[in-house]
C-alpha positions as CSV (number, residue, x, y, z in Angstrom):
1,X,53.5,-6.8,-80.1
2,X,49.9,-6.1,-80.7
3,X,48.9,-5.4,-84.8
4,X,46.2,-3.1,-85.7
5,X,44.2,-1.1,-83.5
6,X,42.9,-2.3,-80.1
7,X,39.1,-2.4,-79.4
8,X,39.5,-0.2,-76.4
9,X,41.4,2.6,-78.3
10,X,38.8,2.8,-81.0
11,X,36.1,5.0,-81.1
12,X,32.8,3.8,-81.5
13,X,30.5,5.3,-84.3
14,X,27.4,7.2,-83.5
15,X,24.5,5.1,-84.5
16,X,21.6,6.1,-86.1
17,X,19.4,5.6,-83.0
18,X,21.9,8.0,-80.9
19,X,21.5,10.5,-83.7
20,X,17.9,10.3,-83.8
21,X,17.4,10.4,-80.1
22,X,19.0,13.5,-80.1
23,X,17.4,15.3,-82.7
24,X,13.9,14.1,-80.9
25,X,15.0,15.5,-77.6
26,X,16.2,19.2,-79.2
27,X,12.6,20.1,-80.3
28,X,9.5,19.7,-78.0
29,X,6.6,17.5,-79.1
30,X,3.6,19.4,-80.7
31,X,0.4,19.2,-79.2
32,X,-1.5,19.5,-75.7
33,X,0.3,18.1,-72.8
34,X,-1.3,15.5,-70.2
35,X,-2.5,16.8,-67.0
36,X,-1.9,14.8,-63.9
37,X,-5.2,13.6,-62.6
38,X,-4.3,14.4,-59.0
39,X,-4.8,18.3,-60.2
40,X,-8.3,18.3,-60.0
41,X,-8.4,21.8,-60.8
42,X,-6.2,22.2,-63.7
43,X,-8.1,19.1,-65.2
44,X,-11.3,21.0,-65.2
45,X,-10.0,24.3,-66.0
46,X,-8.7,22.4,-69.1
47,X,-11.9,20.8,-69.8
48,X,-13.3,24.1,-70.2
49,X,-11.1,25.9,-71.8
50,X,-11.2,23.0,-74.5
51,X,-14.8,23.6,-74.6
52,X,-15.2,27.5,-75.1
53,X,-12.2,27.1,-77.7
54,X,-14.3,24.3,-79.9
55,X,-17.2,26.8,-79.5
56,X,-15.5,29.6,-80.6
57,X,-13.5,27.9,-83.5
58,X,-17.2,26.7,-84.1
59,X,-18.8,29.7,-84.4
60,X,-16.0,31.8,-86.5
61,X,-16.4,28.9,-89.1
62,X,-20.2,29.5,-89.4
63,X,-19.6,33.3,-89.5
64,X,-17.2,32.8,-92.4
65,X,-19.5,30.5,-94.2
66,X,-22.1,32.4,-94.0
67,X,-20.1,35.4,-95.4
68,X,-18.9,33.4,-98.4
69,X,-21.9,32.0,-98.9
70,X,-23.9,35.6,-99.2
71,X,-21.9,36.9,-102.5
72,X,-21.7,36.0,-105.9
73,X,-19.5,33.4,-106.4
74,X,-16.3,34.4,-108.2
75,X,-13.1,33.5,-109.3
76,X,-10.1,35.1,-107.8
77,X,-8.1,35.6,-111.0
78,X,-11.2,37.2,-112.7
79,X,-11.5,39.5,-110.2
80,X,-7.6,40.5,-110.3
81,X,-7.9,40.8,-113.6
82,X,-10.9,43.0,-113.6
83,X,-9.4,45.3,-111.3
84,X,-6.5,46.0,-113.0
85,X,-8.1,46.8,-116.5
86,X,-10.1,49.1,-114.5
87,X,-6.9,50.8,-113.6
88,X,-5.5,50.6,-117.1
89,X,-8.7,52.5,-118.3
90,X,-8.2,55.4,-115.8
91,X,-4.6,55.5,-116.4
92,X,-5.2,56.2,-120.6
93,X,-8.3,58.8,-119.8
94,X,-5.8,61.0,-117.8
95,X,-3.4,61.0,-120.6
C-alpha cells in the first residue's frame, strides 16, 4: 500500500503569477490603444484628434492662468473666514 498522498491526487497551489495574471486580465489597461498601420484613415484621424485635443487643452490652460493672474492673490482660508464673519454680522444686526 502507498503511504501518504499521491502526487496525482494532490491539488496544485495557485501560484502568485497565476493570481497576478487573473487580476491583470480582469481590468483593461489605461491609455490610448495602438492603431494598426494598415488602417491609414484611422491613423490620420487619431493624429488629428491628438493635435486638436492638445490645442484645446493648451488654450484652456492659458485661459485659466490668465483668469487666475488677473485678480488679487488671496488665500482661500482667509476668504472663507471673511465670508463667515460677514454672515455673522448680518445675523446680529437682524436680531
